[in-house]
KEMAR-28096 format. One record per residue (C-alpha): residue in three letters; z, x, y. Coordinates in steps of 0.25 Angstrom, whole numbers, plus 5000, padded with zeros to 4 digits. Layout:
ALAZXY...
***
This chain:
MET496949115024SER495849135035GLN494649085028THR494348935031ALA493048845033TYR492948905047ARG493349055045THR493449175036HIS494449245044HIS495449225056ALA495249305068THR496249415065ASP495749425051VAL494549495056THR494849645055GLU494049775053ALA494149745038LEU493049635041VAL492049725049GLY490649685044GLN491149555037LYS490749415042VAL491849325046THR492049185051LEU493049155062ALA493549025068GLY494349005081TRP494348985096VAL493549065106ASP494649135113ARG493849205124ARG492349235126ARG491749355133ASP490249375136HIS489649515137GLY488149505140GLY487549455127VAL488749465119ALA489949375118PHE491349395113ILE492349295109ASP493749305105LEU493949215093ARG495349165092ASP496049095080ASN497549095077THR497649235072GLY496949295085LEU495649345090VAL494349405085GLN493149445094VAL491849385091VAL490549445096ILE489349355099TYR487949415102ASP487249275102GLU487349215116ASP487049075111MET488149085101ALA489149135112ARG488749045123PRO489448915119LEU490748975116ARG491948955125SER493448985125GLU494248905114PHE492948855107VAL493248845092ILE492248925085GLN491848985071VAL491249125071THR490549195060GLY490249345061GLU490349485057VAL491549575060ARG491349705066LEU492149815073ARG492149805089PRO491349915096ASP492150045099GLY492950025112ASN492949875110GLU494149855102ASN495349765106THR496649825102HIS497349695107LEU496749615096ALA496949615081THR495449605079GLY495149695091LYS494349795082ILE493349695077GLU492449585081VAL491549475075VAL490049465078ALA489749315078GLU488649265069THR488949125071ILE489849045079GLU490148895078ILE490848815088LEU491948735081ALA492548665094LYS492348675109SER493448695119ASP493548645133ALA494048735144LEU495548755141PRO496648715151PHE497248855149GLN496848985143VAL497249015129SER496349135126THR497049255118ALA496249345127LEU497149305138GLU498549325131ASN498749465138GLU497949445151SER498549405164GLU497649285165ASN498349215154LYS499049115162LEU499648995154PRO499748865161GLY501048785162GLU501748745150ASP501348595151VAL499848635151ARG500148725139LEU500848615132LYS499848505135TYR498748595129ARG499648655118TYR498548665108LEU497848765118ASP499148835121LEU499448865106ARG498048935105ARG498649055113PRO499049165104SER500449175109MET500649035105GLN499949055091HIS500849165089ASN502149085092LEU501648975082LYS501349075071LEU502649145074ARG503449015072SER502748985059ASP503049125054MET504449115058ALA504548985050LYS504049045038ALA504949165039ALA506149065041ARG505748985029HIS505549105020ALA506949155024LEU507649025021GLU506949005008GLU507349145004MET508849095006ASP508548974998PHE508448865009THR507748735007GLU506848675018VAL507248535020GLU506648435030THR507548335037PRO507048205044THR506648195058PHE507148045060ILE508648045059LYS509847975065SER510348025078THR511548125076PRO512348205086GLU511648335088GLY511948375103ALA510648325109ARG509848195111ASP509048135100PHE507648095100LEU507647955095VAL506547885087PRO506547725086ALA506447675072ARG505447565072LEU505847515058VAL507247505062PRO507247445077GLY508347495086SER508547615077TRP508147755080TYR507947895073ALA508348025080LEU507548145079PRO508448265073GLN509048355083SER509248445071PRO509348425056GLN510848455057LEU511448335049LEU510248335040LYS510348475036GLN511848455034LEU511548345024LEU510648435017MET511848525015VAL512648405009SER511348385000GLY511548514994VAL510248585000GLU511148705004ARG510048785011TYR509148705020TYR508148735031GLN507148665040LEU506248695052ALA506748565058ARG506148485070CYS507248445079TYR507248355091ARG508248345103ASP508048265116GLU508648365125ASP508448385140PHE507248485142ARG507548625144ALA506448745144ASP506648785129ARG506948645123GLN506048555115PRO506348415111GLU505848445097PHE506148585091THR506248655077GLN507448725071LEU507548805058ASP508648725052MET509548795041GLU510748745034MET511548805022SER512748755013PHE513948835008VAL513748935020ASP514548975032GLN514149025046GLU513849165041ASP512949115030VAL512049035039MET511949155049ALA511549255039MET510449155034ALA509949125048GLU509849275051LYS508949295039VAL508049185044ILE508049245058ALA507649385053ALA506549325044ILE506049245056TRP506049365065LYS505349455055THR504149365056ALA503949425070GLY504149565065TYR505649575070GLU506849625061VAL508149555064GLN509349635061LEU510349555053PRO511449515054LEU511349465069PRO512449485079ARG513449385083ILE514149335095THR515149225097TRP514849115106GLN515949155115GLU515549295116ALA514049255119MET514549165131ASP515449275136LYS514549385135TYR513149325137GLY513449185143SER512649115132ASP512849065118LYS511449125115PRO511549265121ASP510349355123LEU510749485118ARG509449555121PHE510149625132GLY511549645136ASN512249615150PRO513349525145LEU514149445154VAL515449495160GLU516649405161LEU517449425174THR518449305174GLU519649395172TYR519049495182PHE519049385193LYS520249315189GLY520949345203THR519649345211PRO519649295226PHE518249245223ARG518249095221VAL516949085213PHE517549185203GLN518849105201ALA518249035189PRO518549015174TYR517449125171VAL516849235179GLY515749315173ALA514649415177VAL513349475172VAL512749605177PHE511349605184LYS510949755181GLY510349815193GLY510549685201ALA511049745213ALA509649775218THR509349625217PRO508949565231ARG509749455237ARG508649345235GLN508649375220PHE510149355219ASP509949225227ALA508849185216TRP509949215205GLN510749105212GLU509649005211TRP509449045196ALA510949015194LYS510948885201GLN509748845192ARG510648865180GLY511748775186ALA512648885193LYS513048885207GLY512549025208LEU512649165203ALA513749265210TYR513349405210VAL513749545215VAL512949675216PHE513449815213ALA512649905223GLU512250045219ASP513350105227GLY514350015220GLU514549915231LEU514749765227LYS513949665234GLY513449525233PRO514049385237VAL515149395227ALA515649535231LYS516349495244ASN517149385237LEU517849475227SER519049555228GLU519049705230GLU519549725216GLU518549635210ARG517349705217ASN517849845213GLY517949815198LEU516749715197ARG515649815193GLU516549875182ALA516949735177VAL515549685175GLY514949815170ALA513949825182GLU513349955188PRO512949985203GLY511649915205ASP512049795197ALA512349655201VAL513249555194PHE513149405192PHE514349315191ALA514649175186ALA515949105188GLY516448965183SER516648905169ARG516449005158GLU515248945151SER514448905163SER514649045169GLN514349115157LEU513049035155LEU512649075169LEU512849225167GLY512249215153ALA510949165160VAL511049265171ARG511149375160VAL509849325153GLU509149305166LEU509449455171ALA508949505157ARG507649425159ARG507349475172GLU507649615167GLY506649595156LEU507749615145LEU507349485137ASP506349545127PRO505749435119LYS505449535107LYS506949575106PHE507849485098ALA509349485100PHE509949385090THR511449345089TRP512249245082VAL513149165092VAL514349115084ASP515749045086PHE515248935094PRO516248825099LEU516248695091PHE516248605103LYS515848615117PRO516148515129THR515248405132ASP515448425147ASP514748555148PRO513748555159ASP513048675153ASP512748595140ASP511648485139ASP511948455124VAL512248315121ALA513648295116VAL513748255102GLY515048165103HIS515848095114SER516948195117LYS517148315127TRP516648405115THR515348415109SER514848505098MET514348645102HIS513248635091HIS513348505083PRO514548415078PHE514348465063THR514748615067MET515948665059PRO517148715067SER517448865064LYS518448895053ASP519548925064TRP519348795070ILE519148695059ASP520648645060LYS520748635075PHE519348625082ASP519648475086GLN520948515092ASP520248615101PRO518748585103GLU518548675115HIS518848805107ALA518448755093MET517348855087SER516248825077ASP515548885065SER514148885073TYR513148995076ASP511949015085ILE510849115083VAL510349175096CYS509149265099ASN508849315113GLY509649215121GLU509149095113GLU509849015103MET508949025091GLY509848935082GLY511248885078GLY512048835067SER513448805062VAL514248785050ARG514248635048ILE515448535046HIS515448495031ARG516848425031ASP517048285036ASP518448315042ILE517948425051GLN516648345055ASP517548225059ARG518448315068VAL517248375075LEU516648235077ASN518048195083VAL517948305093LEU516548265097GLY517048125099ILE516148065088SER516847955081PRO516747935066GLU515947805069GLU514947885077ALA514847995067GLN514547895056GLU513547835065LYS512847965069PHE512948055057GLY513747975046PHE512748015036LEU513148165037LEU514648125037GLU514348045024ALA513648155018PHE514848255020LYS515648165012TYR514848204999GLY515148354999ALA514548435011PRO514448585008PRO514848685019HIS513548705027ALA513048775039GLY511648805046ILE510848845057ALA509548805064LEU508648895072GLY507948835084TRP506548865079ASP505748855092ARG506748945099THR506749045087VAL505249055087SER505249075103ILE506249185102LEU505349265092ALA504049235099GLY504649275112ALA504149145118ASP504749095131THR504948955127ILE505048885113ARG503848805118ASP502948925115VAL503348925100ILE503148775098ALA501748715095PHE501948595103PRO503148595112LYS503648495122ALA503648525137GLY504748485147GLY505548365145GLY504948355130ARG503548325135ASP502348355127PRO501148385136LEU500248395125THR500448255119GLY501048185130ALA502348155123PRO503348085125ALA502447965129PRO502647825131ILE502347725119THR501647595120ASP502447465121GLU502047435106GLN502547565101ARG503847545108ALA504047405103GLU503747455089THR504747565089GLY505947465091VAL506447545103ASP506747415111TYR507347345099ASP508547255102PRO509447215091ASP509947095099GLU508547035099ASP508547035084GLU509846955084ASP509246855093
***
């Protein structure tokens, strides 16, 4: 509804159908232009722009960019030749009769004018400045679009889930600390000195309790909190679309999630073809060097371990040797290959071996001279390269080498312009391992137990049917009933079939090195609930910030969050986190010493 005390219409409601009618608009002065006795302003509200013509110089004189004004005037067609095809309102304008300044604005620290969105002078400041003045940054049309898209996606998801008989249930923010794979944010309990609440890393245990409660189909746009080391696309607080179902298996959950995803994408005008493709975790790692493969382009990795099994080249005398083709890379100058070495070192590798296949078929590059004649002669065919191509290699442990080559594959595609943000390549990644080693240098997750194994997802994940009887005898190879949904090389979400039998849960905890006493202390309430008839259940959660950023084509999740944190969890806008006073500290009970009470 457009009509309020301050306006009869929004900016983009003013169309040719209103020509000759009087309207009242309210918004910000986006830009002002003076043309010898006539002034033009672009009036901006959250729907867009409309041009206002002012013939009274006294009326126009005080107006400045970002002043908040109310305009009343008559709608007319723009003169022939003055239409603006880039604007929804580009054929009309409003001739001002009265203008009231509702609020003035100081000069802005950076430009937010819509008029500059497609012009070269639209230079945004650094992110810290944008976040410090986030309320100004959010005035920019691209940011308004992202917030509206996020809202529309939530509506679509809710509608799709309600059509499938889901019930929206809120779970608490103050809970007990439970093992979830990351560090908790802790909150002192003033009324119980020496005790603490934890902010939930996810509603995992609570949604499982809802299944025990008989809810059967639950969902929630849940706020989650993880005290993790800062990375570019992480936030200490984030949102996930959390969904859980009773009396279902993996196939049921995946089919449900696909309907939700299709409904979400439809809000932006995209049709998602169902069912979505699938790939096993092992195949994803072997072919793409990632458990979240980007399938918008090809160029899979090539394993050469067997090819180089008798190699004289010491570097390739490794458990794994793999390669990825650099199409047309033979023309790359040596200094750029040197830059690739630095690129690899920044990712923790020692370097990036390579060869080039000259147009005449000759094999060149630092590695070439170390290979046997037989290896050189058959290499181009083995990797699927053509004359004029180059090939990058990685050798060492399987996982670290594949991760490096997977990153090379994506970086090559980025430089070739193959990462179209308006193209969406979905896939399910299935058949994940149940456990992973705690000493993996490429993994910064917090181990949930005290053994050499930790959970690949979380300790409540059901082993696959083939492994239920033997997963604790061979943790290294045990598989789980878990699944991730991936789009454009990003993990949108993940889920699993949950353990609902206490005998299986006890065995999983034993592998993780979590004693019965520790289990009772940390999540005994869940184990207790399972004694009273827990149904088979499974679920999935979509990382909502990530999902919105993919559909919006945003470079970072911070561009789809209204008030995100900067590096290290800082908030340039409010100054959080900030010190507290001595009085506040004393009141929280942070320094409570139970021994003093005994004295």
